[in-house]
C-alpha positions in Angstrom: -6.7 -32.4 7.9 -5.1 -29.7 5.8 -1.3 -28.8 6.0 0.2 -26.0 7.4 2.8 -24.0 4.7 4.4 -21.0 4.9 2.5 -18.1 2.7 4.1 -17.6 -0.5 6.3 -14.0 -0.5 4.7 -11.0 -1.8 5.3 -7.3 -2.9 5.2 -4.6 -0.2 3.0 -2.0 -1.6 3.1 1.6 0.0 0.7 4.0 -1.0 1.8 7.6 -0.3 -0.3 11.4 -0.4 -0.1 14.3 0.5 -0.6 18.0 -1.6 3.4 18.5 -1.3 5.3 16.6 -4.2 8.3 17.1 -1.1 6.3 14.9 1.4 6.3 12.1 -1.5 9.9 12.2 -2.2 10.5 12.3 1.7 8.1 9.2 1.6 9.8 7.2 -0.9 13.2 7.7 0.4 12.5 6.8 3.9 10.8 3.7 2.6 13.8 3.1 0.0 16.1 3.1 3.5 13.7 1.2 5.3 12.3 -1.6 2.7 14.9 -1.7 0.1 14.8 -0.7 -3.7 11.6 0.1 -5.2 10.9 -2.5 -8.5 7.9 -0.4 -9.8 6.7 3.3 -9.1 3.0 4.6 -9.9 2.6 8.0 -12.1 1.8 10.5 -9.4 -2.2 10.8 -9.6 -5.0 13.4 -8.4 -6.6 12.0 -5.6 -10.0 13.4 -6.3 -12.5 10.7 -5.1 -13.5 11.9 -1.5 -13.1 15.0 0.4 -12.6 13.2 3.8 -9.2 14.3 4.3 -9.3 17.8 3.1 -9.4 19.0 7.2 -6.6 17.2 7.9 -4.3 17.3 5.0 -5.6 20.1 2.9 -7.0 20.5 -0.8 -5.1 19.2 -4.1 -3.8 15.8 -3.0 -1.7 13.7 -4.9 -1.2 9.9 -4.3 1.8 7.5 -5.6 2.4 4.1 -5.0 5.4 2.2 -4.5 6.3 -1.6 -5.1 9.1 -3.1 -3.1 11.7 -5.2 -4.9 12.2 -7.7 -2.0 9.9 -10.5 -1.8 7.6 -9.6 1.6 6.3 -12.2 3.8 2.8 -10.9 4.8 2.8 -11.4 8.8 5.3 -8.4 8.6 2.6 -6.2 7.7 1.7 -4.8 11.6 5.3 -3.5 11.9 5.1 -2.3 8.3 2.3 -0.1 9.2 3.7 0.8 12.9 6.7 2.1 11.2 4.8 4.1 8.7 2.7 5.8 11.3 6.0 6.9 13.0 7.0 8.6 9.7 4.0 10.2 9.4 4.3 12.0 12.9 8.1 12.6 12.2 7.4 14.4 8.9 4.4 16.5 10.2 6.6 17.7 13.5 9.6 18.7 11.1 8.2 19.8 7.5 6.9 23.0 8.8 3.8 22.6 6.6 0.4 24.0 8.1 -1.7 21.0 7.7 -2.2 18.7 10.5 -1.4 15.9 8.5 0.6 17.0 5.6 1.6 13.1 4.7 -0.5 9.9 4.8 1.2 6.5 3.9 -0.9 3.3 3.6 1.0 0.2 3.5 -0.3 -3.1 1.8 1.1 -6.2 0.0 0.2 -7.5 -3.0 -0.3 -11.5 -3.9 -2.0 -12.9 -7.2 -5.1 -13.2 -5.4 -5.6 -9.5 -3.5 -4.5 -6.5 -2.4 -4.2 -6.1 1.4 -4.2 -2.8 3.0 -3.3 -2.3 6.8 -5.4 -0.3 9.2 -5.5 0.9 12.4 -9.4 1.2 12.5 -11.3 -1.9 12.9 -14.2 -2.8 10.8 -16.6 -5.5 10.1 -14.8 -6.8 6.8 -11.2 -6.2 8.6 -9.2 -8.6 10.6 -7.3 -8.1 13.2 -3.5 -8.9 12.3 -2.3 -8.1 15.8 -0.2 -4.9 17.5 -3.2 -3.1 16.8 -3.3 -3.1 13.2 -6.5 -4.8 10.9 -6.0 -6.0 7.2 -8.6 -5.4 4.8 -8.8 -7.3 1.5 -9.3 -3.9 -0.8 -9.1 -5.5 -4.2 -9.2 -9.1 -5.2 -8.0 -10.5 -8.6 -10.8 -12.7 -10.5 -11.4 -13.0 -13.9 -8.1 -11.7 -15.3 -9.0 -8.2 -13.5 -9.1 -6.5 -10.2 -12.6 -6.8 -8.3 -13.7 -4.2 -5.8 -16.1 -5.2 -2.7 -18.7 -2.8 -1.3 -16.1 -1.2 1.4 -13.2 -0.9 -1.5 -12.1 2.9 -1.5 -13.5 4.5 -4.3 -10.1 5.7 -5.2 -8.9 2.1 -5.5 -11.2 1.4 -8.0 -9.9 3.4 -10.6 -8.6 2.0 -13.8 -5.6 3.7 -13.3 -4.6 2.6 -10.2 -5.6 -1.1 -11.1 -2.9 -1.0 -14.3 -0.2 -0.2 -11.8 -1.4 -2.8 -9.7 -1.4 -5.0 -12.8 1.6 -4.4 -13.3 2.9 -5.0 -9.6 1.2 -8.6 -10.2 2.8 -9.6 -13.4 6.0 -8.8 -11.8 5.2 -11.3 -8.7 3.8 -13.6 -11.4 6.8 -13.8 -13.3 9.2 -13.9 -10.3 7.0 -17.3 -9.2 7.4 -18.8 -12.7 11.2 -18.0 -13.0 11.7 -19.7 -9.3 9.7 -22.7 -10.7 11.8 -23.0 -13.4 15.0 -22.8 -11.2 13.9 -25.6 -8.9 
């Protein structure tokens, strides 16, 4: 029989996208207040892989990622997703932008083996985490590279996104080595 053990700390990742750079800054400020300092932040990428969000969010979307400094317990992902959904609604009400959804926030967590994203939508490849939230292994790390699955969003297949996620993974790996050296 396997022994039950606590999950190793992961890194909290937050993807924010909008056509408004002010929305991305607002999201970053709000996230830092809630989750603490940012360890790594990506560049701002043009989000061009799909028109799925165009009706609700408008054209010319931009996307950035935040990787937070504090160790993250993956069991907390549903609470983070619920909180970021509230922030999206708050920003839509208060920003004055014409779009129905001027800001989209997608939290997840990163381990040495995978990137898990939270969703409110069930699907065959998603597991229920609680509180109406599902988790999806969007990418997994194997053979010194990120690997996608047939359901992986097109933008997460991009080399520039994966380069940033590799930086996050290297940070986590270094922290684990340092922790082992101290024990």
